[in-house]
N, C-alpha and C positions, 0 to 999 in steps of 0.2 A: 451173887455176883453180877454188877449191871452190866449189861454189853450194850459197848458205845457206839450209837448208829453216827460212823463217820461217811459226810459227803463226798470228801476228797477221793478221787478216782484212786488206786490202787498204786499206779506206777508215778503219781505226784507226790504221794506221803515221804516226809523226809528220811525215814527209817527203811525204807524200801528203795529208796533213791541212793541211798550209803549203800547197800547190799549189791544194788545193779552196778555203780562204779566202782565195788572193790572185783567185778568179774571184767570189766572193761578193760582191754589190752594194753595200751597205752598208760591210760590214768591210774592202774595197779599198781605200777613199778616201784613206787615207794613203800609197796607194803611188804615185799619182798625184803631179802636179806641185803645187807650192804654192798656187797661184792657183787651181786645179781643187776642191785639197781646202777651200781656205778659203770661196772662192765656193759648195760645195755646203753650206758651215755654215751660212754667210748667209743661202740660199736656204731652207733648213729652220728657219731662226729666222724669216725672213718670213712662210715657209707658216702658223707656226702665231699669228702677231702676228694676225689676225683675231679668232681664239678669244679670245685674252685679252682682246682689245678688247671683244669681246660679253660676256665675263665679267665683267670690269669694270666695264661698265657697267651691270652689275645692283646696284651700289654706289651708294648715295645721296650719300656722301661726295664718292665719285672725280667721279659727273656733274656735281655742281657744281661741280668742281675740275679745270680742262681740265690743267693743267699736270701733275698728280696720275696722273690718268686715263691720259696718254699715257706718262709716265714707269713708273707701276708696271706697264703692261699691255708695255710694251717689254724691261722690265728681267725681266718672270717667263716672256716669251715667249723666256727665253735658257734656259729647262729641258729645250727639245726638241735643240737641239744638245748640251747636256749630255749627255743620255741617247743620244744617239749615239754621243758621243764614250767616256762610260763604256762602252758594247755594245762598241766598239772596240779599245778599250782592254784589257777583260775576256777578250775573243778574242783578241788577239794575246799577252796573258799566257799565256793557255792552251799555247797554242802553244810559245810561249818555253819552257815548264819542259817540255811534253813532248820536244822537242830536246834540251834542255840533260840529260834524265835519262837513267842509265845505265839506266833499264830501262823495258818499254813495258807498261804497264799497259792490258789488253784484255778484251773480254768475246766469247766463243765464241758464242752464240746468245740470250741476254738477259741484263739487270742481275743474276742471281741465281749467275753461274757466273764470275765476273772469274778472271782469270789475270795473271800476272808472266812475261814474259821479256825476257833480258838482252840488249843489243845487242850483236852483232858489233863488232871495233873499227872497221871501216873504216866502218860505218853511224855508229857514234858520231861519228867525227870529221868526217864529211860533217854530219851535225845539229849539231854544235858551231858549224862553220863557219856555217851558216845561219843557227844562232840567232845568234852574234856580228857577224856582218856584215849581215844583211838584217831581222832581227825585231828586235834592240836598238835601233839606230836609231829602228824605227819606235816601240816603247815609248817612247822618250825623249822622240821630238816628241809623242807623244800626252798624255803626262804635262805637258809644258811647256804646250801648247793647252788643257788641261784646267785646269791650276792656276791659268793668264791669265784664263778666263771663270771662274771660281770668285772669283779675285781682284775681277773688273771687275764680278760681280753685288756680290760684298760692298762694294765702292766706292758703286755706282749705290743699295743697298739703306741703306746707311749714310748716305750723301746725304741720301736720301729722308724717311728718319728724324729728322735733323737739321731738314729745310726742316718738315716739320710741327707739331714740337715749337715751333719758333723763332715 
């Protein structure tokens, strides 16, 4: 068996990037079971709720209308889980594209000396399997959750705007 000499540094190889992202604190949330994943999103939502309540309390209109005050604060607190989901989606998309690529772009010592190295066939096959059967389902799940939260926020905001104008 031929030993392949790879010029790509260990930490810039797509498979190693995949393994490191699975150990990341926030980025690895989608790897956990759905109950844990959703509970972490709800907790992140509730952590930012007091801050949004405090900010909303600065408005004279909201201070005098308790329903709108709570409604707006709950709605805008959803921004924190949205940012977390967006960060996760971007990280997993980056890993997916690196695993799917036929070539590896890497830097030897800094941003100014980028190189490109073509993956051997066996590396490519392994990377494609991981991309399709491990990373792609995560991306699909994150896209569904992100779009659901966007739709929920849109619904809440449009409901609130109709309520204010009536």
